[in-house]
N, C-alpha and C positions, 0 to 999 in steps of 0.2 A: 451479513458478517463480513468484516473488514479482514482480508487475507493477507495485511501487511507482514506480518511476523514471519508465516510462511513463506513468502516469496523473497521476504528480505533474508532470511536464514538459508534458505536454499540458494542465492546470489553470493552468501557469505561475507554479507555486509553486516556490521556492527551498529546499533543504534546510534553511536556517536558519528559513525562515518556516514549514516544516511542523515543524520543531523546536520553534518558539515555539506554534504551534498545538495540539501533541500534548504538549509538554511531555518528548519522547523526544531527546536528545542528539543533535545534527548527526552526530557522529562514529558514532553506533549508526545513524542513518539512513542513512551514506555505506556503513555495512556489511552493512545489509541487501540494500540495490541492489546492492552488488559480490558479492552470495553468499555472505559469508564468514560470515554468522550469518543465523539466521530468528527473527523475532520471535514472542513465546508469544501466547497468545490474546488475553490484556488489551490489548496494545500493538497489535495485528494490529486491534483493536476501534476503538482512539483514531486510527490513520492512516486506515482507512477512514471514520470518522465525519470526520475533516479534510479528506479528500478528494471527501466526499459522494457514497460510492459503499458497496456491502456489502462484507462481508469476503469473501464467494465472489468478486466482482467481480476484488478486489486480488489475491486469489490463482490466478486463472482459473478459476474451478469454477462450473458450473451449479448450481442446488440439487439434488442428486438425480442428478446425474449422475455418470460415473466418470472424471473427468478431462479431458473437452472443455474446450477453450478458449471463452471468451464474452468479447465484447468490445462489451458495452452498458452500461458504467460510465457513469452520468448525467455529464453534461459542463455 
């Protein structure tokens, strides 16, 4: 499960602001957050960079683990 909305809200960033920071349309960000579609690797990297976390943090994986959730995204 993509943790985009959780991390974005924890940072106090709106979908519109995240859109501006990443160049990803706000509607597409809403679709990611709603689970309608999943971002590709490049967009995941752009989202993670804008939010100050790793892609692993964004998708809830610890590097090398097999699906355990990790809640250590830098604040």
